[in-house]
Residue, then its C-alpha position, 0 to 999 in steps of 0.5 A: m375963373d377969375d374976376a378979370v376974365r369974367a369982366v371982359i367976357d361980360r363986357v364983350g358979350d354985352a357989346a356983341a349983343r348991342h351991335d348984332a341987334a343993329q345988323e340985318d345980315r348975320l355975316d355982319r354980326w359978331r355972333v359971340l359964344e353964349p355964357d352957358a356954352g362957354r362954361f361947357l367948353w371951359f369944363l370939357v377942356q379941364a375934364v379931358g385935361a386938354r393941352t392942345v386946343v384949336e378953335v376955328g372961328t375967333s369972332r371977338g374972342v369970347s370963346t377964346l377967352w373961355l378956352a384960354d382960361a381953361v387951358r391956363a389950368t391944364g398947362g395948354r395953349v389955344v390956337s384960334v383961327d379966323p380969316d377976319a383980321e379985324a376980329q382977330r385984332a379985337a380978340a387979341a385985345n380982349l385976351a390982353e386985357a384979361g391977362l390970357s395973351g400967353y395962353a392963345e395964339l391967334r392966326p388970321v387964316d381960313g379954317g380948312a386950311a389951318l386944319a390941313e396943316l396940323g399933324d395927325g393926333e396932335v389936337d385934344l379938343l377941336f371946336l368949330d364955330a365958323e361957317r357951318t356949311e364948310y365943315p364937311s368939306w374940311w374932312p377928314h381933317p377934323v378927325r385926323v387931327l384929334r388924338a385918341g379920346g379927343l373931342l370935336v365940339a361944333d356950336n349951333a347944333l340946335s339953332h342951325p340943325g339943317e346946316i349942322a346935320p352933314l357934319e353930324a352924319l360924318c361924326r356918326r360915321d367916323l367918331t363915337a359918343v356923338a351927342t348934342i348938348a342943349v347949352g347955348k345954341g347947341e353943342l354937337v360933341a363927338r369923341r375920336p375912338 
């Protein structure tokens, strides 16, 4: 990762910490990805050679920056969806500042609808970081869109285990190598057989 990308991630992360501290309602918070979780995603994308990465939940684009930088090395592309148009505009500006606009496509749409429109097996890595209670209603699309050997990663597995539990149960039923990794707020990781 070059210094320009790192500087944007750090700036947005610092701004998010200040912004979120002043918000009582969690839905008003930016809720950006923690640096160690970002590094973990960056590593996973490169480790599996992911060329098609889909992110559900853009926020201000911190996770998108990590993913876009990783696919720059694999020759891939990130599609990041979030119904919040303001957040998508902020993410677009952050990607442009970091020089990564060409590696990410932002779509202001609902995550479940976006997954339903994707083709079978076209995603190498799917990152879920949206409203956790909605994930089970999107099933079977999160599995269907993954290629064989593709990875599903969901944030907040340790910070909100009760909300992630229904997703984890579905992963244990339909996927393999299901594990929770203690980085950031916890990353649930599963592999499509």
